[in-house]
N, C-alpha and C positions, 0 to 999 in steps of 0.2 A: 472234733469239728470234721475229720477225715470219714471216721466211722458214720457220723450221721448223713455226711455227704454219699457215701457209697448205698445207703439205706433207702434214702431218698429216690437214685438214679435206679435202683432195683425195682423199687414200688412202681416208678413211674413208665419203666419199660411194661409192667405189666397192667397197668389202668391207666394208660397214656389217655385213653380217650373218654374218662370218666371227667363228668365235671366237678365234684369232689377235690380230685386229683390236681386238676388243673388250677384249683384254687390255692390248694396245699402249694403245690410247686411256684407258682407265683408269688406266694407270699415268702415261701424261702429265697428265693432267688432275688427281693428286694432286700431281705433281712443279710442276704451273704452279700450282697452287693455294697450294702453300708457298710458291713463289719469292714471289708474291704477297704473300702473309702477311707476310713476311719484308722486303717493299720497304715494305710500308704501314707496320709498325712501325718501321721506320727513318726513313722519312718522318716518321709522326708525331713521333718522337725528334726529328728535327732543326728540326720546325718547333717544337718547344717549347723547343728550345734559341735559335731565331732570335728566338723572342719575348723572350727574356731579354735578348738584346743591347742594345737601346736602352734599358733599365733601367739595366745598368750602364753603358751612355756616359753617361745624363742625370746618373747618380749621381757618375761622376768629374767631368764637366765642373762639377759645382756645388762640387765641392770644388779645384779648381783655384788658387781664391784664399786658400784657408783652410788645407791641407795638401795641397801638390803631389805629395807620397807614395801619398796614397792614389789620386791620380789616376790614377798609373803602375799601380797595382795593380789599380784596376778596368779598366784599357785591356787589360791582361796578361790578364786572366780573360774579358773578352770576346774577344782577339785566338783565345787558346786554343777557344773555341766556335764562333767565325766557322770557322775552318779546318777543326775536325771536322765542319762541316756545309756546309763547301764555299759559304759566304756571303760574296762577292766586298764586298757595299756592307757588309756589317757589319765585314769585315777593314778596310775603308778607313777606317771610322767609327772603329775601336780603335786604328788605327796613328797617325790624326789625334791622336786623345784622350793618344795616349803622349808626342807630339812637344809637346805642349802642358805636359803635367806635367813633362816632361825641360827645358823652357823656362823655366817658372817655379821650376823648381829650379837652373836656371844650369848646366843641361847641355848647351850649345850643339850639340856634336858628336852625340849621341845623339838630341836634337832634329830633325837635319835629315835624320839617317837614316830616322828613323820620317815626318817630312815626306814625304821623297821615296818611300819604302813605298806610303804613303795616297796618294800623286799618280798613281804606278804603277796602282792599282787601280783609282782613281777612271774613270781616262782609258781602261781596259779596260772600264770598263761605263760609258761615256759618260755621267759624272754630271758636267754642268758646274756646278753650286752647290758640289760637292766640291772641285772643282779652284780655282774663285776663291779658296775658303776656305785652301785650302793655300797658295797664292800671298799671301794676306793673312798667314798665320802665319809664311812664310819672309820676308817684309818686314820684320814683326817682331823677328826673329830678326838681320837685316844692321841694324836700326835704330842699334845705338851702335857697329858696327864699321863698317861700309861703306856710306855715305850712296847712291852711287851703285846700289849692288846692290840697297838696301832700295826706292829708287825705281821701277827697272826691274820687280821682282817687283811693287810697288803699279800700276803701269801695264798691266803684264800681267794682272794680277786686273780692274781698271776695264773693261779691252776686253774680257776675257771677260765681266766681268758685263753689259755694255752689249749685246754682240753676240749672247750668249745669251738676250737679253731676259728676266733673271731679276727678280722684285719681291719679292725678301726685302729689308725695310726695314735689319732688325737688320743685316744683312751690310753695306748699304749707308753706314749709320752707322760702321761700324767701318772702312772704307775710309777715308772722311773723317778718322776720328781719326788714323789711321797718316799721312796726306799732311800733317795738322796738325804729330803729332808730330815727322817730320822736319825740316820747315821750320824748325820750333821750333828742333832742334838746329842745325841749317844757321843760325840767326838771322835766317832770310826771315818776319819777324813779321806783315808785312804776309797774304802767302799763310795761314802758322798761324793765323792770325784766320778769315780767309775758310773755310777747310777745318773749322775748329771750330765755325763759326756755321751751315755745312752741314748737321753732324752735329746739331748743337744742335738744329736745326730739326725732325729726322727724330725725335730721343729724345726731344723733346717730346709726340710723336704716339704713341709706345709706351710699352710697361708694361716697361722692361729695366731695372732699378735698376743691375746689374752696369755697363751702359755709362754711366749716368749718373753713377755715381761716376767712371768712369775720364776723362769729360768734366769733370768737376766740379775734378779732381786736375790735369788738363793747362790747364785754363784758371788757376790758381791758380799753376800754375808759369810760363805765360806772361806771367801780371800782373804777377809779382814781377821778370821778366828784363827786364821793360818799365819798370820803375819804381813798378807800382800795388801798395804793399805792402796797404794797406786793403783794397782787392778782392782781393788775392792770398790775406791772410787768410781772408775772407770762403768765398770759393771752397773753400779748403784745410778750412776748420770744419765747411762743409757736408758737403765729403766725407768728411772723417774720422769725422762722426756716423753719417750711412748707412752706410761701411763698417763700424764697429763692429755697427751695428743689424743689418748682414746677414751677421756676422761674417766679413769678408774679410779674411783676416791681411795679406797680402803688401799691399794699396794702406794698411791702417793703418802699417804699415812705412815705406813710401815717403811717404806724406803727412806723418808725421811727421817726417821727416828734412828736408823742404822746410820745415816749421813751423820747426824747430830753427837751419834756415840764417837766416830773417826774423828771428829773437829774436836770432841773434847779429851780424847787423847791425844790429838795434837797441838793441843793449849788454844785451839783457833775457837774461843769462845765467842765472839761476834758470828762468826757463822754457825755455830753449834745452836746460839739462840735463834737465829734466822730460819735455822730448819727446823727448831722446835716448834717456833711459833706457827710457821707454814704448816706444817705436819699436825699440829694441835687441831687447827681449824679444818682439816680434812678428817680428822678421826672423829670430831664433835658432829662430822655430815654422817658418816657409816653408824653412828652410835652403838659403836666396838667397844665393850668396856674393858678387852682385855689388851685393846690397842692403847687406849686411854691411861691404862696401867703402867704400860713401858713406857708412856709419857711423862708419868710422873717420876719414874725410877731414874730416867734420863736426866728430867730437870732436875732430882736431887743429886746425882754426878756434876752437873754444871755446874750450881750453887756451891758445892762443895768444894770443886776445884777453884772456883771464883771466891771462896773463902767468904761467901756468903751466908753464916751461919746460921742466920736466924731465918733467912728462907727456906734453906737444906732443910733445917729441921718441920717447919711445916710440910715439907713433902713427906718426909722420913715417917711424920708421924701418921700420916694418909696411908702410905706403903705397910705399915705396920697393922693399922686397923684393918687393911684387908686381907693382911698375913695370905701371901700368895700360897705357900706351901699348903697352908690346911685350905686354901679355895680349891687347890687343884684336888685333894684328897676328896673333898666334899662334892667337888664336879663328879669325880669318876664315881663316887657312891648314889649321887643322884642319877648317872647315866645308867649304873646297875640296877638301882631300883625302878627307873624308868621301864628296864628292860622287862624288869619283875612285874611291871604293872601290865607291859604290854602283852606280855603271855598270858596275863590273869586274864587280862580281856578279851583276848583271842578265844582264851576256852571257853568265855561267857559267850559270846558271840559263837562261836561253834555250838554249844548248847541252844544257844538260841535259833540258832539255823535248823537242828535239828526238831527242836519244837514245831519250827513255823513248817520244816518238812512233813511232819506228823499231821500238823492241822492242814496242810495242804492236801494229802492222802486222803483223809474225811471229806474234806470237801469235793474233792473228785469222786468218792465212793457215793455221796449223797445225788451228787450231779447224777451218775450211771444210773443211780434208782430213780431219779426223777426221768430220766431219760428213757429208760425202759417202760415206766408205766404210760409216758406219752407214746411209746411207740405202741402198745398193747392197745391203748386208746383210737388210734390210729387205724390198726387193722380190725378193730369191732368197725368202724364207722366204714374201711375199706368194704368188709364183708356185705353189711347192710346193701353198699351201694353196688355191689355184685349183683342181688337179687333185681335191684330195680333195675338194673343193665340186662337181666335178663327178660324182662316185660318191655325194657325199649327195644329189644332187638326183635321181638313177635313183632311190634307196631311197625319197624324197620322192614320186616319181610312183608307185609302185606303191601307197604309205600314202595317196595321194590316190584313187587307184580304190577302195580299201577304203572310205574314208571316204564316197565317192560312192554305194555300195551302202547305206550304214548310213543316208546321208540320204535314200533312196528309202523305207527302211522306216519311217522316222520320218516322211514325208509319208503313208503309208498309215495311220499310227498317228495322225497329226492330223485326218484325213478322217474316222477312226471317231468319234474325241472330238469333232467337229463335230457329225455327227448325235448323239451323245449330249446334247451340249449345247442343240439344236434342242428335240431332246424333252423336256427337263426345262424350258427356256424356258417352253414352252406349257402345261406343269402348274402353273408358277408363274402365270402368267397368269391360269390358269382360277381358281386359288386367291385370287389377288388380285382378280380379281372377283366372286367369292364372299363375300370377308372384305367389299369393298365395299357388295355390297347387304347384308350382314350390318350394317353399321355404320348403314346408311342405314335399316334395317327396325328396327332397334333404337332408333334416335333416335325414329321416329315413334311405334312402338307402345308405347314404355316413357312417353314424355312426356304421353299423357292420362291415366291413371292417376296419374302424379306430380303432374300439375296438381290430378287429384282431390282427392290427400291434402291438399296445401296448401290447397284450398278449404274442404277440412272442417276444417283445424285452425284457419283463421280465423274460421269460423262457432261453434266451439265457447269459442275466446277471446272474440267477443263475446256468447256465451250463449244464440245462436241454437239450437242444438242440443245437445241434453243429451250429457252425457259417454256413455253408454253407447250411445245411437245413431252416436253418432261414432265409437268403437271398434269397432263391427259391421260401421259403413260401411268403416273403413280396413282391416279385416280381410279383406273381399272385394275392396277394390283392392291389397291385398297379393298375394292368391291368382290375382288378375287378371295382375298383372307376373309371377308364379311360373310361371304356365301360358306366357305367350308366352315367356319366357325359356327354357324347356325346348324349345317348340316350335321356336325358333330355332336353339339348340344342335342339336336333332336336323336339322335343315335344311344346318347348316353340315358335320355329318359325315356326311351322307348324301350320296353323290356322284350317287346317281338323281334325286334331287331337283333340279327346276330351277330353281326359284325360290321367292321367298315365299309 
C-alpha cells in the first residue's frame, strides 16, 4: 500500500494537470478513504472488544471459588473476543482463567491443556508475570499428584519471579502458600510453617481476603496435623466465617471437611455430622470430585466411629471403587499425555503457520505482478496522454496570444478610467472645500443671532424687557438668520462665487 501511494504521488507531480491523472487520482483517493474508513471501523470495534476482556476475566476470576462453571464460561467468552481481535494478552489471560475453572472443577487434563496454551501466549509476548502465574497454577495442579513436579514448577516460578524483578506481592504470597502446602503434604512441617509465615507477613500488608482465607485454612490443617487442635479450630472457624461472608463455596466445603475430621477425633459425632452435612451441600455446588471424595472418606470414618458398620461399608465400597491411589497415577499420566498432545498440537500448528506463510508469500508475489502490470498500463496511458497534452499546449499558446491582445485593450481602458477618476476627484475636493467653508461660516454667522435670541428670552423671563418689545426683537433676529441662510445657500450652489 505504501509503495502504491508513493507511485501515485510521483505521477501526480509529473502529470498533475492532465485530465486522465485527475480521474485516476480521484478514484484512488475515494478508494483510499473507503479503506481507511473500514480500517477505522474495524479498529474501533476491536478496541471496544478488547476493553471488555478485562471485565470478563475479573468476573470469572471472582467466581472461581463460588461457581467454577461460571469461571469457565466467562473465560470462553473472553477467548472468543480476544481471538477475534487478535489480542494475544487477552487470549493468554482467558486460557489461564479457563485453566483455573477446570482446576477447581477437578478436570486436571483440561486444566493443564488451558495452562499450556496460556503459557505459550505469554511467552510469545514476553509477559514474565503471566509465565510466573502459569507455573504457580501448574504447581497447584500437581500438588496432590506428584510432589516432585509440583516443587519443580514452584522453583521455576520463584526463579522467574526473582530474575524478572517482579514486585507483585499477591503473587509472591501465593508462591509461599504453595510451598507451605507441598511441604505440609510431605509432612515437612518446619518448612511448611516457615513458608506460611512468609506468606502471612505479606498478606497482612495486603487487602486480599481470598488469600487470607486460604492461608487461615492451611494454618488450621497444619495445626491439626501437628497436634494443635484448639489452634486448628481457631484458624478454621475464622477462615470459615470469612469464606461464608465472601461467598466462597469451595473453601467452605474444604474447611467443613477439616472440621469434621477434628470432631471425629474428639468423638463429637453430632458436630462432625453437622459439618459434613453443611460442607457436602457446598461441595455439590462447586462440583469438585476431589472434595466430594474427601467427604466420602470422612463420612466413612464418622460411621466407623459410631459403629454404624453397614453405612460405613457403603462408603468404603465407594472409596475403593474410586481407588484414589490409582486415580492419582491415572491423573498424572493424563496430565503427561495432555502435555504430549499439546506439544504435538503445537508442532502441527507451527507447520500450519509455515504453510500459511508460504501461501501468503505466494499471494504477495501474485499481487506484486498484478500491480506491476497495472502500472505498465498506467504508464502507456500517461504516455498517450502526453502526446495529447502537446497538442493542447499549442492551442493554449494561441489562446494566450489572444488573451494578450485583450489585456492591452484593458490597459488602455484602465488608463482612460484613471483620468476620469482624477477629474472627479478634483471636483469632489472642491466641493468638500466649499462644504467646509459653508460649515465654518454657518457656525460663525448663525451663532450671533442665536445668542441674541437667548439673551432676549432671559431678559423677558426676568421682566427687564416687555413681551411685545421682546417679540419684535426676536422677529428681527429670525429675519437676520433667514437672510444669512439664503446667502450661504446661494454661495454653495453658485460655483462662480469664490468665498463667503
